[in-house]
Backbone as a printed PyTorch tensor [residue, N CA C, xyz], in Angstrom:
tensor([[[ -5.6850, -10.7150, -31.6920],
         [ -4.6810, -11.7310, -31.9750],
         [ -3.6490, -11.7410, -30.8380]],

        [[ -3.3890, -12.8930, -30.2860],
         [ -2.4050, -12.9810, -29.2140],
         [ -1.0390, -13.3280, -29.7900]],

        [[ -0.0400, -12.8970, -29.0960],
         [  1.3200, -13.1680, -29.5420],
         [  2.1040, -13.7570, -28.3790]],

        [[  3.1420, -14.5080, -28.6850],
         [  3.9650, -15.0910, -27.6370],
         [  5.3240, -14.4120, -27.6050]],

        [[  5.8980, -14.4230, -26.4240],
         [  7.2630, -13.9340, -26.2360],
         [  7.9830, -14.9290, -25.3400]],

        [[  9.2980, -14.9620, -25.4530],
         [ 10.0590, -15.7110, -24.4630],
         [ 10.2600, -14.7610, -23.2960]],

        [[  9.6080, -15.0570, -22.1880],
         [  9.6360, -14.1840, -21.0190],
         [ 10.9580, -14.3700, -20.2660]],

        [[ 11.7410, -13.2920, -20.1860],
         [ 13.0280, -13.3800, -19.5040],
         [ 12.8620, -13.4870, -17.9890]],

        [[ 11.7230, -13.0830, -17.4700],
         [ 11.4650, -13.1970, -16.0290],
         [ 11.1040, -14.6380, -15.6510]],

        [[ 10.2010, -15.2420, -16.4150],
         [  9.7050, -16.5760, -16.0810],
         [ 10.3950, -17.6880, -16.8700]],

        [[ 11.2670, -17.3080, -17.7910],
         [ 12.0970, -18.2530, -18.5460],
         [ 11.2860, -19.2860, -19.3390]],

        [[ 10.2090, -18.8040, -19.9830],
         [  9.4350, -19.6860, -20.8390],
         [  8.6370, -18.8800, -21.8570]],

        [[  8.1740, -19.5580, -22.8740],
         [  7.3580, -18.9470, -23.9250],
         [  5.9320, -18.7880, -23.3980]],

        [[  5.4650, -17.5350, -23.3550],
         [  4.1310, -17.2400, -22.8240],
         [  3.4720, -16.1470, -23.6490]],

        [[  2.2090, -15.8730, -23.3430],
         [  1.5030, -14.7860, -24.0250],
         [  2.1640, -13.4530, -23.7250]],

        [[  2.3460, -12.6540, -24.7760],
         [  2.9500, -11.3390, -24.6200],
         [  1.9120, -10.2750, -24.3160]],

        [[  2.3900,  -9.1170, -23.9480],
         [  1.5160,  -7.9770, -23.6710],
         [  0.8510,  -7.5020, -24.9600]],

        [[ -0.3050,  -6.8750, -24.8340],
         [ -1.0380,  -6.3690, -25.9870],
         [ -0.5190,  -5.0150, -26.4590]],

        [[  0.1600,  -4.2950, -25.5730],
         [  0.6690,  -2.9650, -25.8980],
         [  1.8710,  -2.6550, -25.0190]],

        [[  2.6380,  -1.6470, -25.3780],
         [  3.7880,  -1.2380, -24.5750],
         [  3.2680,  -0.6060, -23.2880]],

        [[  3.7060,  -1.0940, -22.1280],
         [  3.1820,  -0.5780, -20.8680],
         [  3.7760,   0.7690, -20.4620]],

        [[  4.9050,   1.1280, -21.0510],
         [  5.5790,   2.3930, -20.7580],
         [  6.0970,   2.9900, -22.0520]],

        [[  6.2880,   4.3010, -22.0910],
         [  6.8800,   4.8960, -23.2900],
         [  8.3900,   4.6510, -23.3370]],

        [[  8.9680,   4.8320, -24.4950],
         [ 10.4200,   4.7950, -24.6280],
         [ 11.0080,   3.4090, -24.7470]],

        [[ 12.3360,   3.3700, -24.5750],
         [ 13.0920,   2.1230, -24.7380],
         [ 12.7060,   1.0540, -23.7260]],

        [[ 12.4650,   1.4570, -22.4810],
         [ 12.0940,   0.4680, -21.4640],
         [ 10.7550,  -0.1760, -21.8090]],

        [[  9.8000,   0.6160, -22.2720],
         [  8.5060,   0.0660, -22.6830],
         [  8.6520,  -0.9220, -23.8180]],

        [[  9.5270,  -0.6050, -24.7760],
         [  9.7940,  -1.5020, -25.9100],
         [ 10.4260,  -2.8100, -25.4250]],

        [[ 11.3880,  -2.6940, -24.5060],
         [ 12.0710,  -3.8750, -23.9630],
         [ 11.0760,  -4.7770, -23.2190]],

        [[ 10.2130,  -4.1710, -22.4240],
         [  9.2040,  -4.9370, -21.6880],
         [  8.2390,  -5.6040, -22.6600]],

        [[  7.7750,  -4.8720, -23.6500],
         [  6.8320,  -5.4000, -24.6400],
         [  7.4060,  -6.6150, -25.3710]],

        [[  8.6930,  -6.5600, -25.6700],
         [  9.3210,  -7.6320, -26.4500],
         [  9.7890,  -8.8240, -25.6230]],

        [[  9.9350,  -8.6670, -24.3060],
         [ 10.5500,  -9.7640, -23.5480],
         [  9.8940, -10.0950, -22.2060]],

        [[  8.7170,  -9.5380, -21.9420],
         [  8.0150,  -9.8390, -20.6870],
         [  6.5980, -10.2980, -21.0140]],

        [[  6.1710, -11.3570, -20.3680],
         [  4.8400, -11.9200, -20.6090],
         [  3.7670, -11.1810, -19.8110]],

        [[  2.5220, -11.4240, -20.2010],
         [  1.3850, -10.8680, -19.4510],
         [  1.4210, -11.3400, -18.0030]],

        [[  1.7610, -12.5960, -17.8090],
         [  1.7990, -13.1630, -16.4580],
         [  2.8460, -12.4610, -15.5880]],

        [[  4.0460, -12.2710, -16.1360],
         [  5.1100, -11.6000, -15.3790],
         [  4.7400, -10.1360, -15.1180]],

        [[  4.0970,  -9.4890, -16.0860],
         [  3.6910,  -8.0950, -15.8940],
         [  2.6350,  -8.0070, -14.7970]],

        [[  1.7200,  -8.9450, -14.7790],
         [  0.7000,  -8.9830, -13.7310],
         [  1.3410,  -9.1720, -12.3530]],

        [[  2.3550, -10.0320, -12.2800],
         [  3.0840, -10.2300, -11.0200],
         [  3.7730,  -8.9330, -10.6040]],

        [[  4.3520,  -8.2160, -11.5920],
         [  5.0070,  -6.9440, -11.2720],
         [  3.9950,  -5.9450, -10.7080]],

        [[  2.8040,  -5.8580, -11.2960],
         [  1.8110,  -4.8880, -10.8180],
         [  1.4480,  -5.1440,  -9.3540]],

        [[  1.3290,  -6.4050,  -8.9740],
         [  1.0490,  -6.7360,  -7.5740],
         [  2.2440,  -6.3580,  -6.6930]],

        [[  3.4430,  -6.6520,  -7.1650],
         [  4.6590,  -6.3290,  -6.4190],
         [  4.8310,  -4.8070,  -6.3010]],

        [[  4.4990,  -4.0970,  -7.3830],
         [  4.5930,  -2.6370,  -7.3840],
         [  3.6950,  -2.0320,  -6.3080]],

        [[  2.4830,  -2.5530,  -6.1890],
         [  1.5450,  -2.0610,  -5.1700],
         [  2.1380,  -2.2430,  -3.7750]],

        [[  2.7530,  -3.4000,  -3.5500],
         [  3.3800,  -3.6720,  -2.2630],
         [  4.5200,  -2.6680,  -1.9990]],

        [[  5.3510,  -2.4070,  -3.0070],
         [  6.4690,  -1.4660,  -2.8570],
         [  5.9530,  -0.0680,  -2.5300]],

        [[  4.9270,   0.3740,  -3.2600],
         [  4.3620,   1.7060,  -3.0290],
         [  3.8330,   1.8200,  -1.6130]],

        [[  3.1060,   0.8130,  -1.1550],
         [  2.5140,   0.8540,   0.1840],
         [  3.5620,   0.7390,   1.2810]],

        [[  4.4730,  -0.2140,   1.1500],
         [  5.4620,  -0.4190,   2.2070],
         [  6.4080,   0.7680,   2.3660]],

        [[  6.7460,   1.4030,   1.2470],
         [  7.6710,   2.5370,   1.2920],
         [  6.9500,   3.8770,   1.3380]],

        [[  5.6260,   3.8260,   1.3750],
         [  4.7960,   5.0290,   1.4130],
         [  5.2230,   6.0300,   0.3450]],

        [[  5.3430,   5.5280,  -0.8770],
         [  5.7980,   6.3590,  -1.9770],
         [  4.7160,   7.3340,  -2.4100]],

        [[  5.1350,   8.5370,  -2.7210],
         [  4.2670,   9.5580,  -3.2900],
         [  4.6670,   9.6750,  -4.7560]],

        [[  3.8440,   9.1470,  -5.6450],
         [  4.2260,   9.0980,  -7.0490],
         [  4.1940,  10.4610,  -7.7290]],

        [[  3.7870,  11.4890,  -7.0160],
         [  3.8970,  12.8500,  -7.5390],
         [  5.3290,  13.3520,  -7.3730]],

        [[  6.1070,  12.6510,  -6.5690],
         [  7.4940,  13.0240,  -6.2820],
         [  8.4420,  12.3170,  -7.2530]],

        [[  9.3320,  13.0840,  -7.8840],
         [ 10.2690,  12.5230,  -8.8610],
         [ 11.1380,  11.4140,  -8.2730]],

        [[ 11.6140,  11.5880,  -7.0440],
         [ 12.4970,  10.5780,  -6.4570],
         [ 11.7480,   9.2590,  -6.2170]],

        [[ 10.4680,   9.3320,  -5.8920],
         [  9.6640,   8.1160,  -5.7060],
         [  9.4750,   7.3940,  -7.0310]],

        [[  9.2070,   8.1430,  -8.0930],
         [  9.0430,   7.5190,  -9.4090],
         [ 10.3500,   6.9060,  -9.8960]],

        [[ 11.4650,   7.5850,  -9.6260],
         [ 12.7680,   7.0570, -10.0160],
         [ 13.0540,   5.7500,  -9.2700]],

        [[ 12.7780,   5.7350,  -7.9610],
         [ 12.9600,   4.5340,  -7.1490],
         [ 12.0980,   3.3860,  -7.6810]],

        [[ 10.8350,   3.6750,  -8.0090],
         [  9.9300,   2.6420,  -8.4960],
         [ 10.3980,   2.0980,  -9.8470]],

        [[ 10.9200,   2.9660, -10.6950],
         [ 11.4360,   2.5190, -11.9970],
         [ 12.6520,   1.6050, -11.8130]],

        [[ 13.5230,   1.9410, -10.8610],
         [ 14.6790,   1.0860, -10.5640],
         [ 14.2110,  -0.2800, -10.0750]],

        [[ 13.2050,  -0.2840,  -9.2280],
         [ 12.6660,  -1.5410,  -8.7190],
         [ 12.0420,  -2.3690,  -9.8470]],

        [[ 11.3680,  -1.6960, -10.7730],
         [ 10.7810,  -2.3630, -11.9350],
         [ 11.8580,  -3.0610, -12.7570]],

        [[ 12.9150,  -2.3400, -13.0820],
         [ 13.9880,  -2.9230, -13.8950],
         [ 14.6480,  -4.0850, -13.1670]],

        [[ 14.8900,  -3.9420, -11.8730],
         [ 15.4990,  -5.0230, -11.1060],
         [ 14.5720,  -6.2410, -11.0380]],

        [[ 13.2770,  -6.0110, -10.8020],
         [ 12.3250,  -7.1070, -10.6710],
         [ 12.1900,  -7.9000, -11.9750]],

        [[ 12.0820,  -7.1850, -13.0830],
         [ 11.8590,  -7.8660, -14.3580],
         [ 13.1280,  -8.3950, -15.0190]],

        [[ 14.2400,  -7.6840, -14.8750],
         [ 15.4310,  -8.0380, -15.6260],
         [ 16.6520,  -8.3700, -14.7620]],

        [[ 16.5850,  -8.0540, -13.4720],
         [ 17.7180,  -8.3040, -12.5810],
         [ 17.7320,  -9.7350, -12.0660]],

        [[ 18.7260, -10.0180, -11.2790],
         [ 18.8490, -11.3610, -10.6990],
         [ 17.9820, -11.4800,  -9.4850]]])
């Protein structure tokens, strides 16, 4: 069964995610207010960020940076 959400990134009613993409409050916020389309765009953007900044996701500071970028991309201006 598909569900719709008002996507705060794309500013329209679209198909919502099937599951929470992350644990905790941020995962809940994304699940309730980000569409599949916007999440797919984020995944492509995330790959670019990881490659351009040569992030090592085993490193805490890299994961923290990527999480900040995620929040800014989906919910920031």
